C-alpha angles and dihedrals in degrees: 000000000000133000111263119214129212097264092198086081088064089064089068093096100184135037117268108285097243092047089059091047089052091047093054091045092051093048092050093049091048090054094039106036093165095055118112100221117198112207116216098147115082112053098239119139126238103197114093125237110287120253095254090056094045091052093051090045092050094046090051091050088053088052089054089057094056121077091217094055101027114132122209125178110355128197110295090226092056135262119303092233091064096041091051092049091049093052093047096048106030102036117015092065087062093049093257118139121201137170120232089241087066094058118079118190114214144166096259147347089237089060093046096047088050097043098043092077089067092078093055128079119265092237096061115123111237129208125193132177116250114252092041141176099261097228092070091058102037095051091053090048089052090050092053101249094127142055126226124310115262125177090350095308131096117236111244095032122105112224118205107203118229112185143129090278093065096031090253090288109133117231120231115267113277090216125039117275133183105209127033124192114209127176118189129202075037130242115230104012099044090223127134142214124229121229091259092050092049091046088063089064094044090052090048091051092050093048094046100036089242129146127231119214101205118195109200097169092133098047093119091064095060113124100165121095098218096049112100118233091206133022087229089073083077113084112252095013093121088067094056112021144076115197127208123202133180140198090203104093096020098053104014096257095142090117096028095055120216133142140138141222127211117215109177119215089231091065112110135190130177137240124225091276094051097256117147116254125188111237097205096070091048093056089043090054092048093050096045090050101043105024132057097197137252116298119267095241092052092050091049088050090051090050089055091061087073096052117107090251093044093050092051092048094047092048088058090054094047090048089050092055092045090052086056089050090053091051091052095044096047095041094052092043090053088056088058095253122143107249134184135179126019094111102085096004139057089230126090119198112203128186114231113244125245095017090293115166121243099258092044089054090047091052092047093055092043097046100036104029100021089231122136123214132160119260111242093219088071088068095056142293095297089056092065111117094026137094129206120221124186129218094215098102124090120285089242092054092043092056091044091051092051091048091053093047091049089062095056121104111229 
């Protein structure tokens, strides 16, 4: 007898995108130790946790050091105090009503968007936008829902092209699908969908008994009036959609780890005999079996982001990053480059000049300007020829990076 591996992992032909970016960065720095490299590739934030969050975090840690206020295992789904605060602040102002049992606190939207596929059958047909956040694809490959990769696409997956030709608005699947991953404001392109454009997908899901997995991690960066902050602003969406939210980019929780997922009780799936099955209890069962919950101090810190003081402080941080985005967008546009995003998103999607491919453009910026972006080809075939830049660095570094790039000869 020998140990058998999950051979679906062998279908992952290349290393994870950000691992390869880090490898090239490390190699460059090793060979050029004096270089001042500006990182605008991986979407990690640079601003620290705001004072209101730090105080709540610290107070909760003090509670953990006192026998009378010590907290052991908490509910795997998260504490009621945080779920109630989330509903009041993130949804009720948009006329959306939710029950606390529909909100599941977790340690990250990345984890949830990857883990959610566990509760769905292996034979479901999956659709993703192209370009796409790689976690949606790779976790389904690992689960065995795809064939091998050919020409940059996995067999068995439906790719919905998002490019300049269609205004980065994905078309509906040509063939029926069961699960659709949508991320808006979009990572990596930084583009958005209007309420009417998103309604098209909600209507499709209702008509085809499909489910939308809606990643709204960048909701706080929305600056356009007609862009929905939640998919549940669309009538009927509770019947067909799961929404993922994160404190990472909004409140600087990338290293603190806190997020949440909304699974409405109206959401229905089907068993092999066509009988209706509620999705909410399935996710609850998954979480209570495989997850022990987010720590009490972190959840108290997350609650503080909704205080009047916390909201004001976080808005300053969000505005700071969006000012960076404006600098990037306008600077690159002034150079004559084709630029998208950066209006309601901290991501800027720039087309490589002179028909250069993504990795060549990446290498050019790294070697000649000492600036790191993320090659668009790593996000799918339609990302080829583009590069993603993030607005999460300092304003000083952002301006310096744009100055360096302006001196390049394309």
